[in-house]
DRENPA-3360 file (N, C-alpha, C; in nm, 2 decimals, always signed):
BEGIN
1 = MEDYDWGD = +0.43/-2.40/+2.44/+0.29/-2.39/+2.40/+0.20/-2.39/+2.53 ~ +0.11/-2.30/+2.53/+0.00/-2.30/+2.64/-0.13/-2.35/+2.58 ~ -0.19/-2.45/+2.64/-0.31/-2.51/+2.59/-0.42/-2.49/+2.69 ~ -0.53/-2.44/+2.64/-0.65/-2.42/+2.73/-0.76/-2.51/+2.68 ~ -0.83/-2.57/+2.78/-0.95/-2.65/+2.75/-1.07/-2.59/+2.81 ~ -1.19/-2.61/+2.75/-1.32/-2.57/+2.81/-1.40/-2.69/+2.83 ~ -1.39/-2.75/+2.95/-1.47/-2.86/+2.98/-1.62/-2.83/+3.00 ~ -1.64/-2.71/+3.05/-1.78/-2.65/+3.07/-1.76/-2.50/+3.07;
9 = YTITEWTN = -1.78/-2.44/+2.96/-1.75/-2.29/+2.95/-1.86/-2.21/+3.02 ~ -1.97/-2.28/+3.07/-2.07/-2.21/+3.14/-2.03/-2.19/+3.29 ~ -1.93/-2.26/+3.33/-1.88/-2.25/+3.47/-1.77/-2.15/+3.49 ~ -1.68/-2.15/+3.39/-1.56/-2.06/+3.40/-1.51/-2.03/+3.26 ~ -1.43/-1.93/+3.25/-1.37/-1.89/+3.12/-1.29/-2.00/+3.06 ~ -1.21/-2.07/+3.14/-1.14/-2.19/+3.09/-1.13/-2.29/+3.21 ~ -1.13/-2.42/+3.18/-1.13/-2.52/+3.29/-1.00/-2.60/+3.30 ~ -0.92/-2.60/+3.20/-0.79/-2.67/+3.21/-0.69/-2.59/+3.14;
17 = WSESLIFM = -0.56/-2.60/+3.19/-0.45/-2.53/+3.13/-0.33/-2.62/+3.15 ~ -0.25/-2.62/+3.04/-0.12/-2.69/+3.05/-0.01/-2.62/+2.97 ~ +0.11/-2.64/+3.00/+0.22/-2.58/+2.93/+0.32/-2.69/+2.88 ~ +0.36/-2.68/+2.75/+0.44/-2.78/+2.69/+0.55/-2.72/+2.61 ~ +0.66/-2.80/+2.59/+0.77/-2.76/+2.50/+0.75/-2.84/+2.37 ~ +0.75/-2.76/+2.26/+0.71/-2.82/+2.13/+0.83/-2.85/+2.05 ~ +0.83/-2.97/+1.98/+0.93/-3.01/+1.89/+0.86/-3.04/+1.75 ~ +0.90/-2.97/+1.65/+0.84/-2.98/+1.52/+0.89/-3.11/+1.45;
25 = DKSFFLNV = +0.79/-3.19/+1.41/+0.82/-3.32/+1.34/+0.84/-3.29/+1.19 ~ +0.75/-3.23/+1.13/+0.76/-3.19/+0.99/+0.66/-3.07/+0.96 ~ +0.70/-3.00/+0.86/+0.62/-2.88/+0.82/+0.62/-2.87/+0.67 ~ +0.52/-2.80/+0.61/+0.51/-2.78/+0.47/+0.44/-2.65/+0.44 ~ +0.49/-2.57/+0.35/+0.42/-2.44/+0.32/+0.41/-2.43/+0.17 ~ +0.30/-2.39/+0.12/+0.28/-2.38/-0.03/+0.21/-2.24/-0.05 ~ +0.26/-2.17/-0.15/+0.20/-2.04/-0.18/+0.19/-2.03/-0.33 ~ +0.07/-2.02/-0.39/+0.04/-2.01/-0.53/-0.04/-1.88/-0.56;
33 = SSGYKYTL = +0.01/-1.80/-0.65/-0.06/-1.67/-0.68/-0.05/-1.63/-0.82 ~ -0.13/-1.54/-0.86/-0.12/-1.48/-0.99/-0.15/-1.33/-0.97 ~ -0.09/-1.24/-1.05/-0.11/-1.10/-1.03/-0.06/-1.01/-1.14 ~ -0.06/-0.89/-1.11/-0.03/-0.78/-1.21/+0.05/-0.67/-1.14 ~ +0.15/-0.62/-1.21/+0.23/-0.51/-1.15/+0.20/-0.38/-1.23 ~ +0.13/-0.29/-1.16/+0.09/-0.16/-1.23/+0.21/-0.06/-1.21 ~ +0.27/-0.02/-1.31/+0.39/+0.06/-1.31/+0.35/+0.21/-1.31 ~ +0.39/+0.29/-1.21/+0.36/+0.43/-1.20/+0.47/+0.51/-1.28;
41 = NDHFAIPI = +0.59/+0.48/-1.25/+0.71/+0.55/-1.32/+0.83/+0.46/-1.32 ~ +0.95/+0.52/-1.34/+1.07/+0.43/-1.35/+1.10/+0.38/-1.21 ~ +1.05/+0.43/-1.10/+1.09/+0.39/-0.97/+0.98/+0.32/-0.89 ~ +0.85/+0.35/-0.91/+0.74/+0.30/-0.83/+0.65/+0.21/-0.91 ~ +0.60/+0.11/-0.85/+0.51/+0.02/-0.90/+0.42/-0.04/-0.79 ~ +0.30/-0.08/-0.83/+0.20/-0.13/-0.73/+0.17/-0.28/-0.78 ~ +0.21/-0.38/-0.70/+0.17/-0.52/-0.74/+0.04/-0.55/-0.68 ~ -0.04/-0.63/-0.75/-0.17/-0.68/-0.71/-0.17/-0.83/-0.73;
49 = KFGYKLNY = -0.20/-0.91/-0.63/-0.20/-1.05/-0.64/-0.32/-1.11/-0.57 ~ -0.36/-1.23/-0.63/-0.46/-1.32/-0.57/-0.40/-1.46/-0.56 ~ -0.42/-1.52/-0.44/-0.36/-1.65/-0.43/-0.41/-1.74/-0.32 ~ -0.35/-1.85/-0.31/-0.38/-1.96/-0.21/-0.26/-1.99/-0.13 ~ -0.27/-2.00/+0.00/-0.16/-2.04/+0.08/-0.19/-2.16/+0.17 ~ -0.11/-2.25/+0.18/-0.13/-2.37/+0.27/-0.02/-2.38/+0.37 ~ -0.06/-2.39/+0.50/+0.03/-2.41/+0.61/+0.00/-2.54/+0.67 ~ +0.11/-2.63/+0.67/+0.09/-2.76/+0.73/+0.20/-2.78/+0.84;
57 = LDWEDQSG = +0.16/-2.81/+0.96/+0.25/-2.82/+1.08/+0.22/-2.95/+1.15 ~ +0.32/-3.03/+1.19/+0.30/-3.15/+1.26/+0.41/-3.16/+1.37 ~ +0.36/-3.16/+1.49/+0.46/-3.15/+1.60/+0.41/-3.24/+1.72 ~ +0.51/-3.26/+1.81/+0.48/-3.33/+1.94/+0.53/-3.25/+2.05 ~ +0.47/-3.27/+2.17/+0.51/-3.19/+2.28/+0.58/-3.27/+2.39 ~ +0.64/-3.20/+2.48/+0.69/-3.25/+2.61/+0.61/-3.18/+2.72 ~ +0.51/-3.25/+2.77/+0.41/-3.19/+2.86/+0.48/-3.15/+3.00 ~ +0.44/-3.04/+3.05/+0.50/-2.99/+3.18/+0.39/-2.97/+3.28;
65 = EYIYYWDF = +0.38/-2.84/+3.33/+0.29/-2.81/+3.43/+0.14/-2.81/+3.38 ~ +0.05/-2.84/+3.47/-0.09/-2.83/+3.44/-0.18/-2.79/+3.56 ~ -0.29/-2.73/+3.52/-0.40/-2.70/+3.62/-0.53/-2.75/+3.56 ~ -0.59/-2.84/+3.63/-0.72/-2.90/+3.59/-0.83/-2.87/+3.68 ~ -0.93/-2.79/+3.63/-1.05/-2.77/+3.70/-1.16/-2.87/+3.66 ~ -1.15/-2.91/+3.53/-1.24/-3.01/+3.48/-1.17/-3.14/+3.48 ~ -1.22/-3.24/+3.56/-1.15/-3.36/+3.59/-1.19/-3.47/+3.48 ~ -1.09/-3.49/+3.38/-1.12/-3.59/+3.28/-1.11/-3.73/+3.33;
73 = YNDQYFSD = -1.05/-3.75/+3.45/-1.02/-3.88/+3.50/-1.13/-3.94/+3.58 ~ -1.23/-3.86/+3.62/-1.34/-3.90/+3.71/-1.47/-3.85/+3.66 ~ -1.51/-3.90/+3.54/-1.65/-3.87/+3.49/-1.67/-3.72/+3.47 ~ -1.56/-3.65/+3.45/-1.57/-3.51/+3.41/-1.65/-3.42/+3.50 ~ -1.63/-3.42/+3.63/-1.70/-3.33/+3.72/-1.61/-3.21/+3.75 ~ -1.67/-3.10/+3.79/-1.60/-2.98/+3.82/-1.53/-3.00/+3.95 ~ -1.40/-2.97/+3.95/-1.31/-2.99/+4.07/-1.27/-2.86/+4.13 ~ -1.29/-2.85/+4.26/-1.25/-2.73/+4.34/-1.21/-2.78/+4.48;
81 = PPRTGDFG = -1.08/-2.76/+4.52/-0.98/-2.69/+4.44/-0.93/-2.77/+4.32 ~ -0.86/-2.70/+4.23/-0.82/-2.76/+4.10/-0.71/-2.86/+4.13 ~ -0.70/-2.95/+4.04/-0.59/-3.05/+4.04/-0.47/-2.99/+3.97 ~ -0.36/-2.99/+4.03/-0.24/-2.93/+3.97/-0.12/-3.04/+3.98 ~ -0.03/-3.02/+3.89/+0.09/-3.11/+3.89/+0.18/-3.08/+3.77 ~ +0.26/-3.18/+3.74/+0.36/-3.16/+3.63/+0.38/-3.30/+3.57 ~ +0.37/-3.30/+3.43/+0.38/-3.43/+3.36/+0.53/-3.47/+3.35 ~ +0.62/-3.38/+3.38/+0.76/-3.41/+3.38/+0.83/-3.43/+3.24;
89 = GVNGIDYK = +0.77/-3.37/+3.14/+0.83/-3.37/+3.01/+0.80/-3.49/+2.92 ~ +0.70/-3.57/+2.95/+0.67/-3.68/+2.87/+0.58/-3.63/+2.75 ~ +0.58/-3.72/+2.64/+0.50/-3.68/+2.52/+0.35/-3.70/+2.56 ~ +0.28/-3.59/+2.57/+0.14/-3.59/+2.61/+0.04/-3.58/+2.50 ~ +0.07/-3.50/+2.40/-0.02/-3.47/+2.29/+0.06/-3.45/+2.16 ~ +0.02/-3.51/+2.05/+0.07/-3.49/+1.92/-0.03/-3.40/+1.84 ~ +0.02/-3.31/+1.76/-0.07/-3.22/+1.68/-0.04/-3.23/+1.53 ~ -0.15/-3.21/+1.45/-0.14/-3.18/+1.31/-0.23/-3.06/+1.29;
97 = VIQNIFYA = -0.18/-2.96/+1.21/-0.25/-2.84/+1.18/-0.24/-2.81/+1.04 ~ -0.36/-2.79/+0.97/-0.36/-2.74/+0.83/-0.44/-2.62/+0.82 ~ -0.39/-2.51/+0.76/-0.46/-2.39/+0.73/-0.47/-2.36/+0.58 ~ -0.59/-2.36/+0.53/-0.61/-2.32/+0.39/-0.65/-2.18/+0.38 ~ -0.57/-2.09/+0.31/-0.59/-1.95/+0.32/-0.61/-1.90/+0.17 ~ -0.71/-1.83/+0.15/-0.74/-1.76/+0.02/-0.73/-1.61/+0.04 ~ -0.63/-1.55/-0.04/-0.60/-1.41/+0.00/-0.59/-1.32/-0.13 ~ -0.59/-1.19/-0.10/-0.56/-1.08/-0.19/-0.45/-1.00/-0.14;
105 = SSGFLFTA = -0.36/-0.95/-0.22/-0.25/-0.87/-0.17/-0.22/-0.75/-0.26 ~ -0.17/-0.65/-0.19/-0.12/-0.53/-0.26/-0.01/-0.46/-0.18 ~ +0.05/-0.36/-0.24/+0.16/-0.29/-0.17/+0.23/-0.20/-0.26 ~ +0.36/-0.18/-0.25/+0.44/-0.10/-0.34/+0.57/-0.16/-0.36 ~ +0.63/-0.12/-0.47/+0.77/-0.17/-0.51/+0.85/-0.04/-0.56 ~ +0.96/-0.02/-0.49/+1.05/+0.09/-0.52/+1.18/+0.04/-0.58 ~ +1.22/+0.09/-0.69/+1.34/+0.05/-0.76/+1.43/+0.16/-0.78 ~ +1.56/+0.15/-0.74/+1.66/+0.25/-0.76/+1.79/+0.18/-0.80;
113 = GNISTGLN = +1.83/+0.19/-0.93/+1.95/+0.12/-0.98/+1.93/-0.03/-0.97 ~ +2.02/-0.10/-0.91/+2.01/-0.25/-0.90/+1.94/-0.30/-0.77 ~ +1.88/-0.21/-0.70/+1.81/-0.25/-0.57/+1.66/-0.22/-0.58 ~ +1.58/-0.32/-0.54/+1.44/-0.30/-0.54/+1.39/-0.34/-0.40 ~ +1.30/-0.26/-0.34/+1.24/-0.28/-0.21/+1.09/-0.28/-0.22 ~ +1.03/-0.39/-0.16/+0.89/-0.40/-0.17/+0.83/-0.43/-0.03 ~ +0.71/-0.37/-0.01/+0.63/-0.40/+0.11/+0.49/-0.44/+0.06 ~ +0.45/-0.56/+0.11/+0.32/-0.61/+0.07/+0.23/-0.65/+0.19;
121 = IYLSPLIY = +0.10/-0.63/+0.18/+0.01/-0.67/+0.28/-0.09/-0.77/+0.22 ~ -0.10/-0.89/+0.28/-0.19/-0.99/+0.24/-0.31/-1.00/+0.33 ~ -0.43/-1.01/+0.28/-0.55/-1.02/+0.36/-0.63/-1.13/+0.30 ~ -0.70/-1.20/+0.40/-0.78/-1.32/+0.36/-0.92/-1.30/+0.42 ~ -1.03/-1.32/+0.34/-1.16/-1.32/+0.39/-1.22/-1.46/+0.41 ~ -1.13/-1.56/+0.37/-1.18/-1.70/+0.38/-1.06/-1.79/+0.42 ~ -1.07/-1.85/+0.54/-0.97/-1.95/+0.59/-1.04/-2.07/+0.64 ~ -1.01/-2.19/+0.58/-1.06/-2.31/+0.63/-0.94/-2.39/+0.69;
129 = AWDLDHHI = -0.95/-2.42/+0.82/-0.85/-2.48/+0.89/-0.90/-2.60/+0.97 ~ -0.81/-2.70/+1.01/-0.84/-2.80/+1.10/-0.72/-2.85/+1.17 ~ -0.74/-2.91/+1.29/-0.63/-2.97/+1.36/-0.67/-3.10/+1.42 ~ -0.58/-3.19/+1.43/-0.60/-3.32/+1.49/-0.51/-3.33/+1.61 ~ -0.57/-3.35/+1.73/-0.50/-3.36/+1.86/-0.50/-3.51/+1.90 ~ -0.39/-3.57/+1.92/-0.38/-3.70/+1.97/-0.34/-3.69/+2.12 ~ -0.44/-3.71/+2.21/-0.41/-3.70/+2.36/-0.37/-3.84/+2.41 ~ -0.24/-3.85/+2.43/-0.18/-3.98/+2.46/-0.20/-4.02/+2.61;
137 = LRNEAPYF = -0.19/-3.92/+2.70/-0.19/-3.96/+2.84/-0.33/-3.97/+2.90 ~ -0.44/-3.93/+2.83/-0.57/-3.92/+2.89/-0.63/-4.06/+2.90 ~ -0.65/-4.11/+3.03/-0.70/-4.24/+3.06/-0.62/-4.35/+2.99 ~ -0.68/-4.48/+2.99/-0.61/-4.59/+2.93/-0.61/-4.58/+2.78 ~ -0.72/-4.54/+2.72/-0.74/-4.54/+2.58/-0.71/-4.39/+2.53 ~ -0.62/-4.38/+2.43/-0.59/-4.24/+2.38/-0.71/-4.18/+2.31 ~ -0.72/-4.05/+2.32/-0.83/-3.97/+2.26/-0.78/-3.90/+2.13 ~ -0.87/-3.88/+2.04/-0.84/-3.81/+1.92/-0.94/-3.70/+1.90;
145 = FLDTFLAN = -0.90/-3.57/+1.89/-1.00/-3.46/+1.88/-0.97/-3.39/+1.74 ~ -1.07/-3.39/+1.65/-1.06/-3.32/+1.53/-1.14/-3.19/+1.54 ~ -1.07/-3.08/+1.52/-1.13/-2.95/+1.53/-1.13/-2.89/+1.39 ~ -1.24/-2.83/+1.35/-1.26/-2.76/+1.22/-1.29/-2.62/+1.24 ~ -1.24/-2.53/+1.16/-1.26/-2.39/+1.17/-1.29/-2.32/+1.04 ~ -1.37/-2.23/+1.04/-1.40/-2.14/+0.92/-1.39/-2.00/+0.97 ~ -1.29/-1.93/+0.92/-1.26/-1.79/+0.97/-1.27/-1.70/+0.85 ~ -1.28/-1.57/+0.88/-1.29/-1.47/+0.78/-1.18/-1.36/+0.78;
153 = FWYQSELT = -1.08/-1.38/+0.86/-0.97/-1.28/+0.86/-0.84/-1.34/+0.90 ~ -0.74/-1.31/+0.81/-0.60/-1.35/+0.83/-0.52/-1.24/+0.76 ~ -0.40/-1.21/+0.81/-0.31/-1.12/+0.74/-0.17/-1.16/+0.74 ~ -0.09/-1.10/+0.65/+0.05/-1.12/+0.64/+0.12/-0.99/+0.59 ~ +0.22/-0.95/+0.65/+0.30/-0.84/+0.60/+0.43/-0.89/+0.56 ~ +0.49/-0.84/+0.45/+0.61/-0.89/+0.39/+0.70/-0.78/+0.34 ~ +0.82/-0.78/+0.38/+0.92/-0.69/+0.33/+1.02/-0.77/+0.25 ~ +1.05/-0.72/+0.12/+1.15/-0.79/+0.04/+1.25/-0.68/-0.01;
161 = INIKTRKN = +1.38/-0.73/-0.02/+1.48/-0.64/-0.08/+1.56/-0.73/-0.18 ~ +1.56/-0.68/-0.31/+1.62/-0.75/-0.42/+1.75/-0.67/-0.46 ~ +1.86/-0.74/-0.47/+1.98/-0.68/-0.52/+2.03/-0.76/-0.64 ~ +2.02/-0.69/-0.76/+2.06/-0.75/-0.88/+2.21/-0.74/-0.90 ~ +2.29/-0.85/-0.90/+2.43/-0.85/-0.92/+2.48/-0.86/-1.06 ~ +2.40/-0.93/-1.14/+2.42/-0.94/-1.29/+2.29/-0.93/-1.36 ~ +2.30/-0.94/-1.49/+2.17/-0.93/-1.57/+2.07/-1.04/-1.53 ~ +2.12/-1.16/-1.51/+2.04/-1.27/-1.48/+2.05/-1.33/-1.34;
169 = EEFMFTLF = +2.12/-1.25/-1.25/+2.14/-1.30/-1.12/+2.10/-1.19/-1.01 ~ +2.04/-1.24/-0.90/+2.01/-1.15/-0.80/+1.99/-1.22/-0.66 ~ +2.01/-1.15/-0.56/+1.98/-1.20/-0.42/+1.86/-1.13/-0.37 ~ +1.78/-1.21/-0.29/+1.66/-1.15/-0.23/+1.65/-1.19/-0.08 ~ +1.62/-1.08/+0.00/+1.60/-1.10/+0.14/+1.45/-1.07/+0.17 ~ +1.39/-1.16/+0.25/+1.25/-1.16/+0.28/+1.23/-1.17/+0.43 ~ +1.15/-1.08/+0.48/+1.10/-1.08/+0.62/+0.95/-1.08/+0.62 ~ +0.89/-1.17/+0.70/+0.74/-1.17/+0.70/+0.69/-1.20/+0.84;
177 = LEELPESV = +0.57/-1.15/+0.86/+0.49/-1.18/+0.98/+0.35/-1.21/+0.94 ~ +0.29/-1.32/+0.99/+0.15/-1.35/+0.96/+0.08/-1.39/+1.09 ~ -0.05/-1.36/+1.09/-0.13/-1.39/+1.21/-0.27/-1.44/+1.17 ~ -0.32/-1.54/+1.23/-0.46/-1.58/+1.23/-0.51/-1.55/+1.37 ~ -0.59/-1.45/+1.39/-0.65/-1.42/+1.52/-0.74/-1.54/+1.57 ~ -0.77/-1.54/+1.70/-0.84/-1.65/+1.75/-0.98/-1.67/+1.68 ~ -1.00/-1.79/+1.64/-1.12/-1.83/+1.58/-1.19/-1.95/+1.65 ~ -1.32/-1.96/+1.65/-1.39/-2.06/+1.72/-1.43/-2.17/+1.62;
185 = GDTYYFDK = -1.42/-2.30/+1.66/-1.45/-2.41/+1.57/-1.52/-2.52/+1.65 ~ -1.56/-2.62/+1.57/-1.63/-2.74/+1.63/-1.53/-2.85/+1.66 ~ -1.56/-2.93/+1.76/-1.47/-3.05/+1.79/-1.55/-3.18/+1.77 ~ -1.48/-3.27/+1.70/-1.53/-3.41/+1.68/-1.44/-3.50/+1.76 ~ -1.49/-3.59/+1.84/-1.42/-3.68/+1.93/-1.42/-3.82/+1.87 ~ -1.30/-3.88/+1.85/-1.29/-4.01/+1.80/-1.22/-4.10/+1.89 ~ -1.25/-4.23/+1.89/-1.18/-4.33/+1.97/-1.05/-4.38/+1.91 ~ -1.04/-4.36/+1.78/-0.92/-4.40/+1.71/-0.89/-4.29/+1.61;
193 = DPSDSEEV = -0.77/-4.30/+1.55/-0.72/-4.19/+1.46/-0.81/-4.18/+1.34 ~ -0.88/-4.07/+1.31/-0.97/-4.06/+1.20/-0.90/-4.04/+1.07 ~ -0.77/-4.01/+1.07/-0.69/-4.00/+0.95/-0.62/-4.13/+0.91 ~ -0.63/-4.23/+0.99/-0.57/-4.36/+0.96/-0.65/-4.43/+0.85 ~ -0.59/-4.45/+0.73/-0.66/-4.51/+0.62/-0.69/-4.66/+0.64 ~ -0.62/-4.73/+0.73/-0.64/-4.87/+0.75/-0.75/-4.90/+0.85 ~ -0.75/-4.82/+0.96/-0.85/-4.85/+1.07/-0.90/-4.71/+1.12 ~ -1.00/-4.66/+1.05/-1.05/-4.53/+1.08/-1.14/-4.54/+1.21;
201 = GDQVGFYQ = -1.12/-4.44/+1.30/-1.19/-4.44/+1.43/-1.33/-4.41/+1.41 ~ -1.41/-4.44/+1.51/-1.55/-4.41/+1.52/-1.57/-4.27/+1.60 ~ -1.66/-4.19/+1.55/-1.69/-4.07/+1.62/-1.78/-4.10/+1.74 ~ -1.73/-4.06/+1.86/-1.81/-4.09/+1.98/-1.85/-3.96/+2.05 ~ -1.83/-3.84/+1.99/-1.87/-3.72/+2.06/-1.86/-3.60/+1.97 ~ -1.93/-3.50/+2.00/-1.93/-3.37/+1.92/-1.96/-3.26/+2.01 ~ -1.87/-3.15/+2.00/-1.88/-3.03/+2.08/-1.89/-2.91/+1.99 ~ -2.00/-2.85/+1.97/-2.02/-2.73/+1.89/-1.95/-2.61/+1.96;
209 = NGAGMASI = -1.87/-2.54/+1.88/-1.80/-2.42/+1.93/-1.71/-2.47/+2.05 ~ -1.65/-2.59/+2.04/-1.57/-2.64/+2.15/-1.42/-2.62/+2.13 ~ -1.38/-2.55/+2.03/-1.24/-2.54/+2.00/-1.20/-2.40/+1.96 ~ -1.08/-2.36/+1.99/-1.03/-2.23/+1.95/-0.89/-2.24/+1.88 ~ -0.86/-2.16/+1.78/-0.73/-2.16/+1.71/-0.69/-2.02/+1.69 ~ -0.56/-2.00/+1.72/-0.49/-1.87/+1.70/-0.34/-1.90/+1.67 ~ -0.28/-1.83/+1.58/-0.14/-1.85/+1.54/-0.08/-1.73/+1.50 ~ +0.05/-1.71/+1.53/+0.14/-1.61/+1.49/+0.27/-1.67/+1.44;
217 = MWGMSLSY = +0.31/-1.64/+1.32/+0.43/-1.69/+1.26/+0.51/-1.58/+1.20 ~ +0.64/-1.59/+1.21/+0.73/-1.49/+1.14/+0.85/-1.57/+1.09 ~ +0.92/-1.51/+0.99/+1.04/-1.58/+0.94/+1.11/-1.49/+0.85 ~ +1.23/-1.53/+0.81/+1.32/-1.45/+0.72/+1.39/-1.55/+0.63 ~ +1.43/-1.51/+0.51/+1.50/-1.59/+0.42/+1.59/-1.51/+0.33 ~ +1.70/-1.57/+0.28/+1.79/-1.52/+0.19/+1.80/-1.61/+0.07 ~ +1.76/-1.56/-0.05/+1.76/-1.64/-0.17/+1.85/-1.59/-0.28 ~ +1.90/-1.69/-0.36/+1.97/-1.66/-0.48/+1.89/-1.69/-0.60;
225 = IWSF = +1.87/-1.60/-0.69/+1.78/-1.62/-0.81/+1.86/-1.61/-0.93 ~ +1.85/-1.71/-1.02/+1.92/-1.71/-1.15/+1.82/-1.72/-1.26 ~ +1.81/-1.63/-1.35/+1.71/-1.63/-1.46/+1.78/-1.67/-1.59 ~ +1.70/-1.74/-1.67/+1.75/-1.77/-1.81/+1.64/-1.77/-1.91;
% end
């Protein structure tokens, strides 16, 4: 992962950069939809769906190289020449990311014999997302940054191939690609974990338009389906 910070975006396009190796701790995906399949003939049909998709990701990093123009260690002044170095693979930041996506979808479905092939495009005009960054290495006290985003574009393309082996059995192969283009959000700075139900942190800072989020995910699956 490459991480960019904007300590003062009026000075330069970005002020801090770091590179990390990511290890996923846990993840969860939920997709709920309802729709209708408009049949054109014996071979072609057009599916139309409306739904909600939840992406939840929780990971930790092994921090490596960095370039710091904005010095977080000395009262946040602009540093020239920049401070450079390597964290050596220690755990520097933990992340939690949630993306709430409301979408509409359409495409086509082609059926020939016991094989069906579908291609669908999902588009979203409303995405509410947030991430929580736990900065472990920064100064003696760890920092927590809660970023919130409200975006108006997300897409996913999906290819499916179904092979019916028996009347009530089939195999399905799925390949998908989804992207949330870069979106701007607000940053809330806490002295303790704001998601901790026992000891919620106090908000000590706020940076309007101080965060950015972008993501690209792809995957494939092979499923066995039995109907009764």
